[in-house]
All heavy atoms as a GROMACS GRO file, in nm:
protein
  640
    1MET      N    1   2.095  -0.131   6.229
    1MET     CA    2   2.148  -0.185   6.108
    1MET      C    3   2.058  -0.297   6.055
    1MET      O    4   2.036  -0.305   5.936
    1MET     CB    5   2.290  -0.236   6.134
    1MET     CG    6   2.355  -0.298   6.018
    1MET     SD    7   2.433  -0.171   5.920
    1MET     CE    8   2.504  -0.267   5.794
    2GLY      N    9   2.009  -0.381   6.143
    2GLY     CA   10   1.922  -0.489   6.099
    2GLY      C   11   1.794  -0.439   6.036
    2GLY      O   12   1.747  -0.495   5.936
    3TYR      N   13   1.739  -0.332   6.092
    3TYR     CA   14   1.617  -0.273   6.036
    3TYR      C   15   1.642  -0.223   5.895
    3TYR      O   16   1.562  -0.245   5.805
    3TYR     CB   17   1.569  -0.160   6.126
    3TYR     CG   18   1.441  -0.096   6.080
    3TYR    CD1   19   1.319  -0.153   6.113
    3TYR    CD2   20   1.442   0.018   6.002
    3TYR    CE1   21   1.200  -0.095   6.071
    3TYR    CE2   22   1.324   0.077   5.958
    3TYR     CZ   23   1.203   0.019   5.994
    3TYR     OH   24   1.086   0.074   5.951
    4LEU      N   25   1.755  -0.159   5.876
    4LEU     CA   26   1.789  -0.105   5.745
    4LEU      C   27   1.810  -0.217   5.643
    4LEU      O   28   1.766  -0.207   5.529
    4LEU     CB   29   1.916  -0.019   5.755
    4LEU     CG   30   1.968   0.044   5.628
    4LEU    CD1   31   1.866   0.141   5.572
    4LEU    CD2   32   2.098   0.116   5.656
    5VAL      N   33   1.873  -0.326   5.684
    5VAL     CA   34   1.896  -0.438   5.593
    5VAL      C   35   1.765  -0.504   5.554
    5VAL      O   36   1.743  -0.536   5.437
    5VAL     CB   37   1.993  -0.540   5.657
    5VAL    CG1   38   2.000  -0.668   5.576
    5VAL    CG2   39   2.132  -0.479   5.672
    6ILE      N   40   1.676  -0.524   5.650
    6ILE     CA   41   1.550  -0.593   5.621
    6ILE      C   42   1.458  -0.505   5.536
    6ILE      O   43   1.398  -0.552   5.439
    6ILE     CB   44   1.481  -0.636   5.751
    6ILE    CG1   45   1.560  -0.748   5.816
    6ILE    CG2   46   1.338  -0.679   5.726
    6ILE    CD1   47   1.510  -0.789   5.952
    7ARG      N   48   1.445  -0.378   5.571
    7ARG     CA   49   1.354  -0.290   5.498
    7ARG      C   50   1.412  -0.239   5.366
    7ARG      O   51   1.339  -0.201   5.277
    7ARG     CB   52   1.317  -0.168   5.584
    7ARG     CG   53   1.234  -0.197   5.706
    7ARG     CD   54   1.094  -0.229   5.669
    7ARG     NE   55   1.034  -0.114   5.602
    7ARG     CZ   56   0.912  -0.074   5.619
    7ARG    NH1   57   0.834  -0.136   5.702
    7ARG    NH2   58   0.864   0.030   5.552
    8GLY      N   59   1.544  -0.231   5.358
    8GLY     CA   60   1.607  -0.182   5.237
    8GLY      C   61   1.621  -0.031   5.233
    8GLY      O   62   1.686   0.024   5.144
    9ARG      N   63   1.561   0.039   5.327
    9ARG     CA   64   1.572   0.184   5.337
    9ARG      C   65   1.539   0.226   5.480
    9ARG      O   66   1.474   0.152   5.553
    9ARG     CB   67   1.476   0.253   5.240
    9ARG     CG   68   1.331   0.222   5.268
    9ARG     CD   69   1.238   0.283   5.164
    9ARG     NE   70   1.104   0.234   5.182
    9ARG     CZ   71   1.013   0.288   5.263
    9ARG    NH1   72   1.044   0.394   5.334
    9ARG    NH2   73   0.893   0.237   5.273
   10MET      N   74   1.584   0.342   5.518
   10MET     CA   75   1.555   0.393   5.652
   10MET      C   76   1.436   0.486   5.641
   10MET      O   77   1.441   0.585   5.568
   10MET     CB   78   1.676   0.467   5.708
   10MET     CG   79   1.656   0.519   5.848
   10MET     SD   80   1.620   0.393   5.971
   10MET     CE   81   1.778   0.319   5.992
   11ASP      N   82   1.329   0.453   5.711
   11ASP     CA   83   1.212   0.539   5.711
   11ASP      C   84   1.192   0.596   5.851
   11ASP      O   85   1.272   0.576   5.941
   11ASP     CB   86   1.088   0.464   5.661
   11ASP     CG   87   1.060   0.338   5.739
   11ASP    OD1   88   1.133   0.309   5.836
   11ASP    OD2   89   0.962   0.270   5.705
   12LEU      N   90   1.085   0.670   5.868
   12LEU     CA   91   1.061   0.741   5.994
   12LEU      C   92   1.042   0.646   6.112
   12LEU      O   93   1.085   0.677   6.223
   12LEU     CB   94   0.938   0.832   5.979
   12LEU     CG   95   0.924   0.946   6.078
   12LEU    CD1   96   1.050   1.030   6.081
   12LEU    CD2   97   0.804   1.031   6.043
   13ASP      N   98   0.982   0.530   6.090
   13ASP     CA   99   0.965   0.433   6.199
   13ASP      C  100   1.100   0.385   6.252
   13ASP      O  101   1.118   0.367   6.372
   13ASP     CB  102   0.882   0.314   6.152
   13ASP     CG  103   0.738   0.351   6.125
   13ASP    OD1  104   0.690   0.449   6.186
   13ASP    OD2  105   0.673   0.282   6.043
   14GLY      N  106   1.194   0.364   6.162
   14GLY     CA  107   1.327   0.322   6.204
   14GLY      C  108   1.401   0.428   6.281
   14GLY      O  109   1.472   0.400   6.378
   15VAL      N  110   1.384   0.553   6.241
   15VAL     CA  111   1.450   0.664   6.310
   15VAL      C  112   1.395   0.681   6.451
   15VAL      O  113   1.469   0.712   6.544
   15VAL     CB  114   1.435   0.794   6.228
   15VAL    CG1  115   1.487   0.914   6.305
   15VAL    CG2  116   1.508   0.780   6.096
   16PHE      N  117   1.264   0.657   6.468
   16PHE     CA  118   1.206   0.668   6.602
   16PHE      C  119   1.271   0.573   6.701
   16PHE      O  120   1.290   0.607   6.817
   16PHE     CB  121   1.055   0.642   6.598
   16PHE     CG  122   0.974   0.760   6.554
   16PHE    CD1  123   0.869   0.744   6.468
   16PHE    CD2  124   1.002   0.887   6.599
   16PHE    CE1  125   0.793   0.851   6.426
   16PHE    CE2  126   0.928   0.996   6.559
   16PHE     CZ  127   0.823   0.978   6.472
   17PHE      N  128   1.305   0.454   6.658
   17PHE     CA  129   1.366   0.358   6.748
   17PHE      C  130   1.517   0.366   6.751
   17PHE      O  131   1.581   0.309   6.838
   17PHE     CB  132   1.322   0.216   6.712
   17PHE     CG  133   1.180   0.189   6.752
   17PHE    CD1  134   1.079   0.189   6.659
   17PHE    CD2  135   1.148   0.169   6.885
   17PHE    CE1  136   0.948   0.166   6.696
   17PHE    CE2  137   1.018   0.147   6.924
   17PHE     CZ  138   0.918   0.145   6.829
   18LEU      N  139   1.576   0.437   6.658
   18LEU     CA  140   1.721   0.452   6.654
   18LEU      C  141   1.772   0.532   6.774
   18LEU      O  142   1.875   0.497   6.832
   18LEU     CB  143   1.761   0.521   6.524
   18LEU     CG  144   1.910   0.539   6.498
   18LEU    CD1  145   1.974   0.403   6.478
   18LEU    CD2  146   1.930   0.626   6.376
   19ILE      N  147   1.700   0.634   6.814
   19ILE     CA  148   1.745   0.720   6.924
   19ILE      C  149   1.752   0.646   7.057
   19ILE      O  150   1.857   0.644   7.121
   19ILE     CB  151   1.657   0.847   6.932
   19ILE    CG1  152   1.677   0.931   6.806
   19ILE    CG2  153   1.689   0.928   7.058
   19ILE    CD1  154   1.578   1.043   6.790
   20PRO      N  155   1.644   0.581   7.104
   20PRO     CA  156   1.656   0.513   7.233
   20PRO      C  157   1.750   0.393   7.229
   20PRO      O  158   1.819   0.366   7.327
   20PRO     CB  159   1.512   0.470   7.266
   20PRO     CG  160   1.443   0.468   7.136
   20PRO     CD  161   1.507   0.574   7.053
   21LEU      N  162   1.758   0.324   7.116
   21LEU     CA  163   1.851   0.211   7.108
   21LEU      C  164   1.995   0.258   7.112
   21LEU      O  165   2.081   0.190   7.170
   21LEU     CB  166   1.823   0.130   6.981
   21LEU     CG  167   1.690   0.055   6.981
   21LEU    CD1  168   1.670  -0.017   6.848
   21LEU    CD2  169   1.680  -0.042   7.096
   22THR      N  170   2.024   0.374   7.057
   22THR     CA  171   2.158   0.432   7.068
   22THR      C  172   2.188   0.468   7.212
   22THR      O  173   2.300   0.444   7.261
   22THR     CB  174   2.169   0.557   6.978
   22THR    OG1  175   2.141   0.519   6.844
   22THR    CG2  176   2.307   0.618   6.987
   23LEU      N  177   2.091   0.523   7.283
   23LEU     CA  178   2.111   0.557   7.425
   23LEU      C  179   2.135   0.430   7.508
   23LEU      O  180   2.222   0.429   7.596
   23LEU     CB  181   1.990   0.634   7.478
   23LEU     CG  182   1.967   0.772   7.416
   23LEU    CD1  183   1.837   0.832   7.469
   23LEU    CD2  184   2.083   0.863   7.442
   24PHE      N  185   2.062   0.324   7.480
   24PHE     CA  186   2.084   0.198   7.551
   24PHE      C  187   2.222   0.140   7.517
   24PHE      O  188   2.288   0.082   7.604
   24PHE     CB  189   1.975   0.096   7.518
   24PHE     CG  190   1.843   0.125   7.582
   24PHE    CD1  191   1.727   0.119   7.508
   24PHE    CD2  192   1.833   0.158   7.716
   24PHE    CE1  193   1.604   0.145   7.565
   24PHE    CE2  194   1.711   0.185   7.775
   24PHE     CZ  195   1.596   0.178   7.700
   25GLY      N  196   2.266   0.156   7.394
   25GLY     CA  197   2.400   0.110   7.356
   25GLY      C  198   2.509   0.185   7.429
   25GLY      O  199   2.606   0.125   7.478
   26LEU      N  200   2.496   0.317   7.440
   26LEU     CA  201   2.593   0.396   7.517
   26LEU      C  202   2.595   0.354   7.664
   26LEU      O  203   2.701   0.351   7.727
   26LEU     CB  204   2.562   0.544   7.504
   26LEU     CG  205   2.597   0.609   7.372
   26LEU    CD1  206   2.539   0.751   7.365
   26LEU    CD2  207   2.746   0.613   7.352
   27THR      N  208   2.478   0.322   7.716
   27THR     CA  209   2.468   0.277   7.854
   27THR      C  210   2.547   0.148   7.875
   27THR      O  211   2.621   0.135   7.973
   27THR     CB  212   2.320   0.255   7.893
   27THR    OG1  213   2.252   0.380   7.881
   27THR    CG2  214   2.306   0.204   8.033
   28SER      N  215   2.532   0.055   7.785
   28SER     CA  216   2.604  -0.072   7.802
   28SER      C  217   2.755  -0.052   7.786
   28SER      O  218   2.833  -0.117   7.856
   28SER     CB  219   2.552  -0.176   7.704
   28SER     OG  220   2.583  -0.141   7.572
   29ILE      N  221   2.796   0.037   7.699
   29ILE     CA  222   2.939   0.065   7.684
   29ILE      C  223   2.996   0.123   7.813
   29ILE      O  224   3.102   0.080   7.861
   29ILE     CB  225   2.964   0.160   7.565
   29ILE    CG1  226   2.936   0.089   7.434
   29ILE    CG2  227   3.106   0.216   7.568
   29ILE    CD1  228   2.931   0.181   7.314
   30LEU      N  229   2.927   0.219   7.871
   30LEU     CA  230   2.975   0.278   7.997
   30LEU      C  231   2.971   0.177   8.111
   30LEU      O  232   3.058   0.177   8.197
   30LEU     CB  233   2.891   0.400   8.033
   30LEU     CG  234   2.922   0.527   7.956
   30LEU    CD1  235   2.822   0.635   7.992
   30LEU    CD2  236   3.062   0.574   7.986
   31ALA      N  237   2.870   0.091   8.112
   31ALA     CA  238   2.857  -0.006   8.222
   31ALA      C  239   2.974  -0.104   8.224
   31ALA      O  240   3.018  -0.145   8.332
   31ALA     CB  241   2.725  -0.082   8.209
   32VAL      N  242   3.026  -0.143   8.109
   32VAL     CA  243   3.139  -0.236   8.109
   32VAL      C  244   3.272  -0.164   8.131
   32VAL      O  245   3.372  -0.230   8.158
   32VAL     CB  246   3.144  -0.321   7.980
   32VAL    CG1  247   3.020  -0.406   7.968
   32VAL    CG2  248   3.163  -0.236   7.858
   33GLU      N  249   3.274  -0.033   8.121
   33GLU     CA  250   3.397   0.041   8.151
   33GLU      C  251   3.417   0.062   8.301
   33GLU      O  252   3.530   0.077   8.346
   33GLU     CB  253   3.393   0.178   8.083
   33GLU     CG  254   3.414   0.175   7.934
   33GLU     CD  255   3.411   0.314   7.873
   33GLU    OE1  256   3.400   0.414   7.948
   33GLU    OE2  257   3.419   0.323   7.751
   34ILE      N  258   3.311   0.066   8.378
   34ILE     CA  259   3.321   0.098   8.521
   34ILE      C  260   3.409   0.001   8.600
   34ILE      O  261   3.496   0.045   8.675
   34ILE     CB  262   3.180   0.114   8.582
   34ILE    CG1  263   3.116   0.242   8.528
   34ILE    CG2  264   3.186   0.117   8.734
   34ILE    CD1  265   2.974   0.262   8.568
   35PRO      N  266   3.392  -0.131   8.586
   35PRO     CA  267   3.477  -0.220   8.665
   35PRO      C  268   3.626  -0.215   8.627
   35PRO      O  269   3.711  -0.250   8.708
   35PRO     CB  270   3.422  -0.360   8.636
   35PRO     CG  271   3.290  -0.341   8.575
   35PRO     CD  272   3.290  -0.206   8.513
   36ASP      N  273   3.657  -0.170   8.508
   36ASP     CA  274   3.796  -0.167   8.460
   36ASP      C  275   3.863  -0.032   8.479
   36ASP      O  276   3.969  -0.009   8.420
   36ASP     CB  277   3.799  -0.203   8.311
   36ASP     CG  278   3.747  -0.342   8.283
   36ASP    OD1  279   3.757  -0.426   8.373
   36ASP    OD2  280   3.696  -0.364   8.172
   37MET      N  281   3.808   0.054   8.560
   37MET     CA  282   3.860   0.190   8.570
   37MET      C  283   4.006   0.193   8.614
   37MET      O  284   4.088   0.262   8.554
   37MET     CB  285   3.776   0.273   8.667
   37MET     CG  286   3.818   0.418   8.673
   37MET     SD  287   3.728   0.513   8.794
   37MET     CE  288   3.809   0.461   8.943
   38GLU      N  289   4.042   0.119   8.719
   38GLU     CA  290   4.180   0.123   8.768
   38GLU      C  291   4.278   0.070   8.665
   38GLU      O  292   4.385   0.130   8.643
   38GLU     CB  293   4.193   0.043   8.899
   38GLU     CG  294   4.128   0.106   9.018
   38GLU     CD  295   3.980   0.072   9.029
   38GLU    OE1  296   3.932  -0.014   8.952
   38GLU    OE2  297   3.913   0.132   9.114
   39GLU      N  298   4.244  -0.042   8.601
   39GLU     CA  299   4.333  -0.098   8.500
   39GLU      C  300   4.347  -0.006   8.380
   39GLU      O  301   4.455   0.006   8.321
   39GLU     CB  302   4.283  -0.235   8.454
   39GLU     CG  303   4.293  -0.343   8.560
   39GLU     CD  304   4.177  -0.342   8.657
   39GLU    OE1  305   4.079  -0.268   8.634
   39GLU    OE2  306   4.184  -0.413   8.758
   40ASP      N  307   4.236   0.060   8.343
   40ASP     CA  308   4.242   0.154   8.231
   40ASP      C  309   4.331   0.274   8.264
   40ASP      O  310   4.405   0.322   8.178
   40ASP     CB  311   4.101   0.201   8.194
   40ASP     CG  312   4.020   0.093   8.126
   40ASP    OD1  313   4.078  -0.009   8.084
   40ASP    OD2  314   3.897   0.111   8.116
   41ARG      N  315   4.325   0.320   8.387
   41ARG     CA  316   4.411   0.431   8.426
   41ARG      C  317   4.558   0.390   8.428
   41ARG      O  318   4.645   0.467   8.386
   41ARG     CB  319   4.370   0.485   8.563
   41ARG     CG  320   4.245   0.567   8.559
   41ARG     CD  321   4.211   0.625   8.693
   41ARG     NE  322   4.094   0.711   8.683
   41ARG     CZ  323   4.030   0.762   8.786
   41ARG    NH1  324   4.072   0.736   8.910
   41ARG    NH2  325   3.926   0.839   8.769
   42LEU      N  326   4.586   0.269   8.478
   42LEU     CA  327   4.725   0.221   8.482
   42LEU      C  328   4.781   0.201   8.341
   42LEU      O  329   4.901   0.224   8.317
   42LEU     CB  330   4.734   0.091   8.561
   42LEU     CG  331   4.714   0.104   8.712
   42LEU    CD1  332   4.712  -0.034   8.777
   42LEU    CD2  333   4.822   0.191   8.774
   43SER      N  334   4.696   0.158   8.250
   43SER     CA  335   4.743   0.135   8.112
   43SER      C  336   4.725   0.259   8.024
   43SER      O  337   4.745   0.251   7.903
   43SER     CB  338   4.671   0.015   8.052
   43SER     OG  339   4.533   0.041   8.044
   44LEU      N  340   4.685   0.370   8.085
   44LEU     CA  341   4.670   0.499   8.017
   44LEU      C  342   4.566   0.497   7.906
   44LEU      O  343   4.578   0.569   7.806
   44LEU     CB  344   4.804   0.549   7.963
   44LEU     CG  345   4.915   0.566   8.067
   44LEU    CD1  346   5.045   0.607   7.999
   44LEU    CD2  347   4.876   0.666   8.173
   45LYS      N  348   4.462   0.416   7.923
   45LYS     CA  349   4.352   0.418   7.828
   45LYS      C  350   4.269   0.544   7.852
   45LYS      O  351   4.248   0.585   7.965
   45LYS     CB  352   4.263   0.295   7.843
   45LYS     CG  353   4.326   0.171   7.790
   45LYS     CD  354   4.227   0.057   7.793
   45LYS     CE  355   4.288  -0.069   7.741
   45LYS     NZ  356   4.194  -0.181   7.750
   46ARG      N  357   4.218   0.601   7.747
   46ARG     CA  358   4.144   0.727   7.757
   46ARG      C  359   3.994   0.704   7.744
   46ARG      O  360   3.931   0.753   7.651
   46ARG     CB  361   4.194   0.824   7.651
   46ARG     CG  362   4.341   0.860   7.671
   46ARG     CD  363   4.391   0.955   7.567
   46ARG     NE  364   4.304   1.071   7.563
   46ARG     CZ  365   4.290   1.149   7.458
   46ARG    NH1  366   4.358   1.123   7.349
   46ARG    NH2  367   4.209   1.253   7.461
   47THR      N  368   3.937   0.628   7.834
   47THR     CA  369   3.792   0.608   7.834
   47THR      C  370   3.728   0.717   7.920
   47THR      O  371   3.794   0.780   8.002
   47THR     CB  372   3.755   0.470   7.890
   47THR    OG1  373   3.794   0.462   8.028
   47THR    CG2  374   3.823   0.358   7.811
   48TRP      N  375   3.599   0.736   7.900
   48TRP     CA  376   3.529   0.838   7.980
   48TRP      C  377   3.539   0.809   8.128
   48TRP      O  378   3.563   0.899   8.208
   48TRP     CB  379   3.382   0.845   7.941
   48TRP     CG  380   3.354   0.920   7.815
   48TRP    CD1  381   3.443   0.988   7.737
   48TRP    CD2  382   3.226   0.936   7.755
   48TRP    NE1  383   3.378   1.043   7.631
   48TRP    CE2  384   3.246   1.014   7.640
   48TRP    CE3  385   3.100   0.893   7.786
   48TRP    CZ2  386   3.142   1.048   7.556
   48TRP    CZ3  387   2.996   0.927   7.703
   48TRP    CH2  388   3.017   1.004   7.589
   49VAL      N  389   3.518   0.685   8.166
   49VAL     CA  390   3.518   0.649   8.308
   49VAL      C  391   3.658   0.662   8.365
   49VAL      O  392   3.675   0.709   8.478
   49VAL     CB  393   3.461   0.507   8.327
   49VAL    CG1  394   3.472   0.463   8.470
   49VAL    CG2  395   3.316   0.501   8.281
   50ALA      N  396   3.761   0.623   8.291
   50ALA     CA  397   3.898   0.636   8.341
   50ALA      C  398   3.937   0.782   8.357
   50ALA      O  399   4.011   0.818   8.449
   50ALA     CB  400   3.995   0.566   8.247
   51GLN      N  401   3.887   0.868   8.271
   51GLN     CA  402   3.923   1.010   8.279
   51GLN      C  403   3.842   1.085   8.384
   51GLN      O  404   3.895   1.173   8.451
   51GLN     CB  405   3.902   1.077   8.144
   51GLN     CG  406   4.002   1.035   8.040
   51GLN     CD  407   3.978   1.102   7.906
   51GLN    OE1  408   3.872   1.160   7.883
   51GLN    NE2  409   4.076   1.095   7.819
   52LYS      N  410   3.713   1.051   8.398
   52LYS     CA  411   3.624   1.133   8.482
   52LYS      C  412   3.578   1.065   8.609
   52LYS      O  413   3.519   1.129   8.694
   52LYS     CB  414   3.504   1.177   8.400
   52LYS     CG  415   3.546   1.261   8.281
   52LYS     CD  416   3.430   1.315   8.206
   52LYS     CE  417   3.481   1.390   8.086
   52LYS     NZ  418   3.402   1.501   8.050
   53GLY      N  419   3.598   0.934   8.622
   53GLY     CA  420   3.566   0.866   8.747
   53GLY      C  421   3.436   0.786   8.741
   53GLY      O  422   3.355   0.799   8.649
   54ARG      N  423   3.422   0.701   8.844
   54ARG     CA  424   3.305   0.614   8.851
   54ARG      C  425   3.175   0.690   8.873
   54ARG      O  426   3.072   0.654   8.817
   54ARG     CB  427   3.322   0.513   8.965
   54ARG     CG  428   3.400   0.394   8.926
   54ARG     CD  429   3.380   0.279   9.025
   54ARG     NE  430   3.455   0.165   8.979
   54ARG     CZ  431   3.574   0.132   9.025
   54ARG    NH1  432   3.631   0.204   9.119
   54ARG    NH2  433   3.638   0.028   8.976
   55SER      N  434   3.179   0.795   8.952
   55SER     CA  435   3.056   0.870   8.978
   55SER      C  436   3.003   0.932   8.848
   55SER      O  437   2.882   0.935   8.826
   55SER     CB  438   3.077   0.977   9.084
   55SER     OG  439   3.173   1.071   9.041
   56PHE      N  440   3.094   0.978   8.763
   56PHE     CA  441   3.053   1.027   8.632
   56PHE      C  442   2.986   0.915   8.552
   56PHE      O  443   2.884   0.936   8.488
   56PHE     CB  444   3.173   1.081   8.554
   56PHE     CG  445   3.145   1.106   8.409
   56PHE    CD1  446   3.078   1.220   8.369
   56PHE    CD2  447   3.183   1.015   8.313
   56PHE    CE1  448   3.051   1.243   8.235
   56PHE    CE2  449   3.157   1.036   8.179
   56PHE     CZ  450   3.091   1.150   8.140
   57GLY      N  451   3.044   0.796   8.556
   57GLY     CA  452   2.988   0.683   8.483
   57GLY      C  453   2.849   0.647   8.530
   57GLY      O  454   2.758   0.629   8.449
   58PHE      N  455   2.832   0.637   8.662
   58PHE     CA  456   2.700   0.602   8.715
   58PHE      C  457   2.596   0.712   8.686
   58PHE      O  458   2.482   0.683   8.651
   58PHE     CB  459   2.708   0.576   8.865
   58PHE     CG  460   2.773   0.446   8.900
   58PHE    CD1  461   2.882   0.441   8.983
   58PHE    CD2  462   2.724   0.326   8.848
   58PHE    CE1  463   2.943   0.322   9.015
   58PHE    CE2  464   2.783   0.205   8.879
   58PHE     CZ  465   2.893   0.203   8.962
   59THR      N  466   2.637   0.837   8.700
   59THR     CA  467   2.546   0.948   8.672
   59THR      C  468   2.507   0.952   8.525
   59THR      O  469   2.389   0.970   8.492
   59THR     CB  470   2.612   1.082   8.712
   59THR    OG1  471   2.649   1.076   8.849
   59THR    CG2  472   2.518   1.198   8.690
   60THR      N  473   2.603   0.932   8.438
   60THR     CA  474   2.574   0.932   8.295
   60THR      C  475   2.484   0.816   8.256
   60THR      O  476   2.391   0.833   8.176
   60THR     CB  477   2.706   0.927   8.214
   60THR    OG1  478   2.788   1.035   8.256
   60THR    CG2  479   2.679   0.938   8.066
   61ILE      N  480   2.508   0.698   8.313
   61ILE     CA  481   2.422   0.583   8.286
   61ILE      C  482   2.279   0.613   8.329
   61ILE      O  483   2.183   0.586   8.257
   61ILE     CB  484   2.477   0.457   8.356
   61ILE    CG1  485   2.600   0.406   8.282
   61ILE    CG2  486   2.370   0.347   8.362
   61ILE    CD1  487   2.670   0.293   8.354
   62GLY      N  488   2.263   0.670   8.447
   62GLY     CA  489   2.129   0.705   8.494
   62GLY      C  490   2.060   0.805   8.404
   62GLY      O  491   1.942   0.790   8.372
   63CYS      N  492   2.134   0.905   8.360
   63CYS     CA  493   2.074   1.006   8.270
   63CYS      C  494   2.038   0.947   8.135
   63CYS      O  495   1.931   0.979   8.079
   63CYS     CB  496   2.171   1.123   8.252
   63CYS     SG  497   2.194   1.222   8.399
   64LEU      N  498   2.124   0.860   8.080
   64LEU     CA  499   2.094   0.798   7.951
   64LEU      C  500   1.973   0.706   7.961
   64LEU      O  501   1.887   0.706   7.871
   64LEU     CB  502   2.215   0.718   7.902
   64LEU     CG  503   2.336   0.800   7.856
   64LEU    CD1  504   2.454   0.710   7.830
   64LEU    CD2  505   2.302   0.880   7.732
   65LEU      N  506   1.963   0.629   8.068
   65LEU     CA  507   1.847   0.540   8.085
   65LEU      C  508   1.720   0.621   8.105
   65LEU      O  509   1.614   0.585   8.051
   65LEU     CB  510   1.870   0.445   8.202
   65LEU     CG  511   1.973   0.335   8.178
   65LEU    CD1  512   1.995   0.256   8.307
   65LEU    CD2  513   1.931   0.244   8.066
   66LEU      N  514   1.729   0.729   8.180
   66LEU     CA  515   1.612   0.815   8.199
   66LEU      C  516   1.569   0.878   8.067
   66LEU      O  517   1.450   0.881   8.035
   66LEU     CB  518   1.644   0.924   8.301
   66LEU     CG  519   1.531   1.021   8.333
   66LEU    CD1  520   1.414   0.947   8.397
   66LEU    CD2  521   1.582   1.131   8.424
   67ALA      N  522   1.665   0.924   7.988
   67ALA     CA  523   1.632   0.984   7.859
   67ALA      C  524   1.567   0.883   7.764
   67ALA      O  525   1.469   0.913   7.697
   67ALA     CB  526   1.757   1.043   7.795
   68ALA      N  527   1.620   0.760   7.761
   68ALA     CA  528   1.562   0.657   7.674
   68ALA      C  529   1.422   0.619   7.720
   68ALA      O  530   1.330   0.602   7.638
   68ALA     CB  531   1.652   0.534   7.672
   69THR      N  532   1.402   0.610   7.850
   69THR     CA  533   1.269   0.576   7.904
   69THR      C  534   1.170   0.687   7.875
   69THR      O  535   1.056   0.660   7.833
   69THR     CB  536   1.278   0.549   8.054
   69THR    OG1  537   1.374   0.444   8.076
   69THR    CG2  538   1.144   0.507   8.111
   70MET      N  539   1.210   0.811   7.896
   70MET     CA  540   1.121   0.923   7.869
   70MET      C  541   1.089   0.931   7.720
   70MET      O  542   0.978   0.968   7.683
   70MET     CB  543   1.184   1.055   7.916
   70MET     CG  544   1.201   1.063   8.067
   70MET     SD  545   1.050   1.026   8.159
   70MET     CE  546   0.946   1.161   8.111
   71TYR      N  547   1.184   0.895   7.635
   71TYR     CA  548   1.158   0.894   7.492
   71TYR      C  549   1.047   0.794   7.459
   71TYR      O  550   0.958   0.823   7.380
   71TYR     CB  551   1.285   0.858   7.417
   71TYR     CG  552   1.269   0.862   7.266
   71TYR    CD1  553   1.284   0.980   7.197
   71TYR    CD2  554   1.239   0.747   7.196
   71TYR    CE1  555   1.269   0.985   7.060
   71TYR    CE2  556   1.223   0.750   7.058
   71TYR     CZ  557   1.238   0.868   6.991
   71TYR     OH  558   1.222   0.873   6.855
   72PHE      N  559   1.052   0.675   7.520
   72PHE     CA  560   0.947   0.576   7.495
   72PHE      C  561   0.812   0.622   7.548
   72PHE      O  562   0.708   0.590   7.489
   72PHE     CB  563   0.984   0.440   7.554
   72PHE     CG  564   1.076   0.361   7.467
   72PHE    CD1  565   1.195   0.313   7.517
   72PHE    CD2  566   1.045   0.334   7.336
   72PHE    CE1  567   1.279   0.238   7.438
   72PHE    CE2  568   1.128   0.261   7.255
   72PHE     CZ  569   1.247   0.213   7.306
   73PHE      N  570   0.810   0.696   7.659
   73PHE     CA  571   0.684   0.749   7.709
   73PHE      C  572   0.626   0.855   7.615
   73PHE      O  573   0.506   0.869   7.603
   73PHE     CB  574   0.700   0.809   7.848
   73PHE     CG  575   0.706   0.706   7.958
   73PHE    CD1  576   0.801   0.718   8.058
   73PHE    CD2  577   0.618   0.599   7.961
   73PHE    CE1  578   0.807   0.624   8.160
   73PHE    CE2  579   0.624   0.505   8.061
   73PHE     CZ  580   0.719   0.518   8.161
   74ARG      N  581   0.713   0.930   7.549
   74ARG     CA  582   0.669   1.036   7.458
   74ARG      C  583   0.642   0.984   7.317
   74ARG      O  584   0.588   1.055   7.234
   74ARG     CB  585   0.776   1.147   7.450
   74ARG     CG  586   0.804   1.216   7.580
   74ARG     CD  587   0.699   1.312   7.616
   74ARG     NE  588   0.689   1.412   7.510
   74ARG     CZ  589   0.590   1.496   7.497
   74ARG    NH1  590   0.492   1.495   7.584
   74ARG    NH2  591   0.585   1.583   7.400
   75LEU      N  592   0.681   0.860   7.288
   75LEU     CA  593   0.669   0.804   7.153
   75LEU      C  594   0.527   0.811   7.096
   75LEU      O  595   0.511   0.845   6.979
   75LEU     CB  596   0.721   0.660   7.152
   75LEU     CG  597   0.744   0.597   7.017
   75LEU    CD1  598   0.847   0.676   6.938
   75LEU    CD2  599   0.789   0.454   7.033
   76PRO      N  600   0.420   0.784   7.173
   76PRO     CA  601   0.286   0.792   7.114
   76PRO      C  602   0.249   0.933   7.066
   76PRO      O  603   0.163   0.947   6.980
   76PRO     CB  604   0.194   0.748   7.227
   76PRO     CG  605   0.278   0.670   7.319
   76PRO     CD  606   0.416   0.727   7.307
   77TYR      N  607   0.311   1.035   7.120
   77TYR     CA  608   0.278   1.172   7.082
   77TYR      C  609   0.349   1.217   6.956
   77TYR      O  610   0.318   1.322   6.902
   77TYR     CB  611   0.311   1.269   7.196
   77TYR     CG  612   0.236   1.237   7.322
   77TYR    CD1  613   0.302   1.188   7.434
   77TYR    CD2  614   0.099   1.255   7.328
   77TYR    CE1  615   0.232   1.157   7.550
   77TYR    CE2  616   0.029   1.225   7.444
   77TYR     CZ  617   0.096   1.176   7.554
   77TYR     OH  618   0.027   1.147   7.667
   78PHE      N  619   0.446   1.140   6.906
   78PHE     CA  620   0.519   1.177   6.785
   78PHE      C  621   0.440   1.150   6.659
   78PHE      O  622   0.468   1.202   6.555
   78PHE     CB  623   0.652   1.103   6.776
   78PHE     CG  624   0.756   1.153   6.874
   78PHE    CD1  625   0.831   1.064   6.945
   78PHE    CD2  626   0.774   1.288   6.893
   78PHE    CE1  627   0.927   1.107   7.035
   78PHE    CE2  628   0.869   1.333   6.982
   78PHE     CZ  629   0.945   1.243   7.052
   79ARG      N  630   0.342   1.064   6.664
   79ARG     CA  631   0.268   1.026   6.542
   79ARG      C  632   0.148   1.112   6.523
   79ARG      O  633   0.081   1.166   6.591
   79ARG     CB  634   0.229   0.881   6.551
   79ARG     CG  635   0.354   0.797   6.540
   79ARG     CD  636   0.318   0.654   6.519
   79ARG     NE  637   0.430   0.590   6.457
   79ARG     CZ  638   0.432   0.551   6.332
   79ARG    NH1  639   0.331   0.567   6.255
   79ARG    NH2  640   0.539   0.493   6.284
   0.00000   0.00000   0.00000
């Protein structure tokens, strides 16, 4: 959002960084859900971690971080 506000338009450079930053954002969302799994289940919250378990959360976090890292390694080949 900040990039769009400063530039006034979304161009290809912004889109290149949008993908890994979105993956990092999903990672942080899942990371803060993991410690609250029991309370979320007791209060019937429908989060991914509460529905599928901690192992799903850790596995998904690992996959998202790996995908974001691999994206940055492949970034020089996109231009």
